[in-house]
N, C-alpha and C positions, 0 to 999 in steps of 0.2 A: 646727697645723703638722704636715707629713708626717714620720713617724718614719723614721730611717734605721737599719733593722734590721741591716744589715751592720756598720755602725760600732758600734752597740750590742753586737753579738756580739764584736767586735774588742776593745772596752774590757773586757768581761767576761772575755775570754780573757787580757788583760793582767793583770787582778786575779788570775786564777788563776796566771799565771806568777810574779807578784811573791811570792805567798805560797809557791809551790813552791820558790822560790830562798831565801826568807827564813827559814822556820821549820824548816829542816832541821838547824841547828846542834846542838840538843839531842840527838837521837839519835846524832849523830856524836861527841859529846864523849868517851865511854869509848874509842872506837877512837883518836881523836886523842891522848888522854892516853898510852895504850899505845904508840902508834906513835912518838911524839916524846918520850917519857918526860918528861911535864910535871908541874910542880906544880899545884895547883888554882888558885893566883893567875894563873899563866901561862895556864892554860885560860880563866880569866875574861876574859882579853884578847881572846878570839875573838869573843864577842858584842860586846865594847867596840869592836873595830875596825869591825865592820859597823854598829852603830847610832850611833857617833859621827858617821858620814857624814850622817845625818839632821839632826844638830844644825848642821853647817857647811853643808849643802846646801839645806835647805827654803826658807829666805827668798830666797837668791840665785837658786834655780831659779824662783821666782814672777817675778822681775824679768826673768830670761832668757826666760821663756815669753812674756811680753808682746812682746818684741822679735823673737824667731825663730819663734814659733808652735808648734803642737802636733806637727806631723809631724817636723820637724827635731830638735826637742828629744826626742822619743821615740826616733827613730833613734839620736841620740847616746847616750841612756841604755842602749839595749840593746847598742851598741858597747862601752861601759864595762863593762857586765856580762859580755859575752862575753870581753872582754880579761882581766878578772879570773879568770873561770872557766878559761879556756884556759892562763893563766900557771900556776896551781896544778897543773892536769892535767899540764902538761910538767915542772914543776919543783916537786914535792911536798915541802915543807919547812915548819917552823913559821914562819920568817920570811916566807916567800912567802905562806902562807896568811893571815897578818895583812894583808898588802898587798892580797892578792886579795879578802878579805872587804870591806875598805874600798872597793875599786873597785866591787864588786857593790852595796854599800850605797848609794854615790853614784848608781849607775843606778836603783836602786829608789826612792830618795828623789825623784829628778826625775820618774819616772813617776807617783808618787803625786800630785805637784802638777799634772801635766798631764791626767790622765785624768778627774777629776771634772767640770771645765767641759765637756769633750768629751762626756761622758755626758749632761749636762744638755741640751746642744744637740741631740744625736742623738736622744735619747728624748723631748724635750719637757719643759718645766718641770713641767707638771702630772702627769707620770709619773716624775719624777726620783726620788722616794722609792721607788717600786715597783722601778725598775732598780737603785737603790742597794742594796736588799735582795738582789736577784739577785746583784749583784756581790760582796756580802759572803759569800753562800752559796758562790759560786765560790771565794772566798778561803779559806773555811773547809774546802772539799772539798779543795783543793790541800794544805792543811796536814795534813789526814788522810791523803792519799795518799802524800806525799813520804817519810814514814818506812816505808811498806810497800815502796815502790820500792827504798829503801835496803836493806831487810831482804833482799828478793829477790835484789838484785844481789850482795850479799856472800855470801849463802848458795850462790848458783849458782856464782860464781867460786871460792870457797874449796872447794866440793864437788869441783870438777875433772872431773866426769863429765856432759857435756852436749853435745848436738848443735845447740844454739841458737848461730846464726852471731854474733849480737850479743855474747853472753857470751864466745864464743870469741875475738872481736875484743878485748873489754875485757881478757880474761885475758892477751892478748899485749902490751898497751901499758901496763898499770898495773904498778908495781913490786911484786915479791913481798911479801906481808904487808901491802900497802896496797890491798886490794880496794876500800875505801870511797871511794878516789880516783876510781873509775869514775863515781861520782855527779856529779862535776864535769865529766867528758866529756859526760854527758847534759845538764847545764846549758849547756855550750858549744853543743851542737847545738840545743837549744831556743831559745837566743838568736839564733843564725843564722837559724832558722826564722822567728822574730818579725821580725827585720831584713828579711827578704825579703818577708813579708807586708805590713808597714807600708810598705815602699818602693813597692809596686804598688797600695796603696789610695788612693783620692781622699778627702781629709779635708774635712769641711764647714768653712765659715767660722765661728770661734767668737768672738762679741762677749763679752768678760768683763763680768759684772755688777759694780757697784761693790763688792759684798760679796766679790768673788772677786779684786779687783786688789790688788797690793802697794802700800802707801802710800810717801810720801817719808820722809826723815829725821825730819822734824818729827812726822810721825804716830807713828813708833816712839818717839820721845822722850816724846810724850804717853802712849802706852800703857805705856811702862816705868816711868813715874812713878805709875801706878795700882795700888793695892794688890790689886785684884780680879784684874788680869792675872797678878800673881805667884802669887796663891793658886791660880788654875787652871792656870798652867803647871806648878807643883809637882804638882798633881793628875794631869796627864797623865804627868809624869815618874815619879810613883809608880805609875800603872797600868801603863805599859809596862814599867817595872822589875819590878813584881810578876809580870806575865804571862811575861816572859822569864826571870826569876829562878826561876820554877817549871819552865817548860818546858825550859830549858836544863840543869837539874840533876836532873830526874826520873830519867832512865836511869842516871846515875852513883849517885844515892842508892839506887836499888833494887839495883844490883849491889853496892854497898858493904855495905849492911846486911841484904839479904835474899837475895844470891846469884843475883839474876835476870839471865839471859842478856841483855845490852844489845842484841844484834842481833836478838832475837825479842821476849821479854817486855818489854824496855825500850822498844824501838821501838813496840810495840804500845800501851804506856801513854802514850807521847807522842802517838801517832796519836789515841788515845781522847780525850786532853786537848783537841786542836784540834777533834776531831769533836763532842764534847759542848759545847765553846765555841760552835760554829756552831748546834747545836740549841737552846742556851740563847738565842741572839739571837732566834729565833722566839717563844719564850715571852716574852721581854722586850717584843717588839713588842705583844704582847697585854696585858701587865701595865700598860704605861704608858698604855694606853687607858682603864683602869679605876681605876688608883691613881696618885697623885702620884708623879713620877719619883724624888723624894728618898726617899720611903718604900721604894720598889723597891730603890734603892741601898743603903739601911740594911739591909734584909732580906737581900739577896744578899751583902753584905759580911760580915754576921754569919754566915751560913751558910758562907761561904768560910773564915772564921776557924775554925769548927768542923771543917770538912773538912781544913784544912791541918794543924791539931793532931792529928787522927786519922792522917793521912799520915806525920807525923813520929814519932809515938809508938805507932802501932798495929802489929799483926802484918803479915806479908807479904800475906796476903789483904786486910787492910783497906787497906794502902798502895796495893795495885794498883787498888782501887776509889776510894779517897779522892783520889789525885792527879788522875785524870781528872775527878772531881766538882769539883774546884777550877776547872777550865776551864769547867764549866757555870755555876758561881756567879760567875765573872768576866765572863761573856758580856755582861752589860748595862752594865758599867762604862764602857767607852769611850764608847758613844753617849750615855749619860746625863750623863757629865762634860762632854763636848764641847757638848752642847745646853745644859746649865746655864750653861756659860761663855759661849757666844754670847748666850744670853738675859739675861745679867747686864750686857751692854754695849749702849748705845744706837747706837754707830756704830763705824766701822773694822773691820768684821767680817772683811774679807779679810786685813788686816794682823795682826789678832788670831788668826786661824786659822793664819797662818804661824808665829807665836810658839808657839801651842799645838802645832803639829806639830814644832817644834824640841824640844819636851818629850819626844819620842820617844828622845832620848838617854838617858832613864831605862833604856831597854833595853841601853845600853852600860854604865852605871854600876853598876846593881844586881847583875848577875851577876858583875861584877868584885869587888865588895865581898864577895858571898857566897864567892867563890873565896879572897880574901885571909883572911877570918875562918875558912874551912874549913882552911886550912893551920895555923892557930893552934889552933883548937878542935874540929876535926873538921867533916865536912860537915854533920851535923845542927846543930851549934852555929852554923855559918855560915848555913844556911838559915833559922834561927830569926829572923834579921835581917828576913826578909820580912814579919814581923808588923808592923814599923813602917810600911812604906808602906801596907799593908793597913788599918792603924788610921787613917792619914790620909784614905784613900778613905772609910772609914766616917764619919769626921768631916764630910765634905762634906754629907751628908744632913742634918746639923744646922745648919750655919752658911750654907749657900748661900741666897741671897736673890735669885732671878731676877726681872727686870722683867716677864717673861711666863712663866706656868706652862704645863706641858704640858697639852694639851687632853684631859680625860678625858670619858667619857660623862656622868657626874654634872654635871661643870663645863659641859659644852656645853648640858645641859638648863636649868641655871641662867641661862646666858648668853642663852638665847632670851627670857628675861623681864626682862633688864636692858639698859640701853644700852652700847654697846661703849666701852671705854676706848682712846684713842689711845695708841700706843706704837710706837716705832721699832725695837724689838728683833725678832729672829727668833723666831718661835714654833715649837714642835714640833708636827707634825701626826701 
């Protein structure tokens, strides 16, 4: 089939915007704590408000997508995100930011459901894996850039001496002492731009494959009665919780224990975390071609254990290196866990994917738990809790029994001399 390069570019741009809006919470946390005089438990409600939206939206969004199709659903998603960003830009307060983050989270969850089938149709099934990788690279690039944009804006606005028209405008509309709120004005503008672009783009007709459709009530009853479904739901819950639990508290940890300026050193550390997570994805693609994915998961989880321990108990220079390294070692976890999960089920992959995506609420729960524990035992004591979800992720490499294993070079060579085994599960290529 002919590839629609314009639509491919749009989908990759949407991935970039999703990440740009999603992964900025961590660098902002020290500023938010100072601006609104929050406890760490109250601070933990910030990622909770955002990621809980995934838990309540992912499955219904799949059903709505089948009825209203991609263009209308994506427009609605960006209208929600714009409304949330603009609301907080105009009325910056702790209560409003919680509601704002939930609205943005709803929009991002809806977009996540809509864009993967769109990318498959636009790029062609045979090229889907390649374009998915490009999309993930765009996602990682945005996570790397957004802390840099934050650092630039607050430094320029608080510096007070600039001839930059944009900085002058932001200085006039953000409240004194809340220069970081300017980032939400940027988010508002970005969402408006995306609404305009999507409104004028002609979308291809997307026929959802069986493994992309949401099933009925009976399908979900069947899945929820399956032990494997719950084991992998917890796995996704733990991964996103670990990822966000680290990223959201890096800057505050470095400021608290090592006196690192959160607007420069802290923001750079978070930026490097996401940057190395993106680089690690590329290495992971190579490793799963030569090694069983479960062994890769065990290796990277073990190294993440070591790196996280060094970040907690090492010196300032070690922590500045070890926290970003955690991003590198966490890079393969999502894709391996998700593929092991789908390869462990014979049918209902679309509905199962929706359940797995609901596990993203781990990003809501884990940072909140860290915040609550931090108020009682100190931030380091609270962050030690992250070893528990990491331990669960490590265990997956030992108990996972996929119906179809990832295709490695050595396995492919052996398969050429053996008869193929019939199986309905999705394989990893």
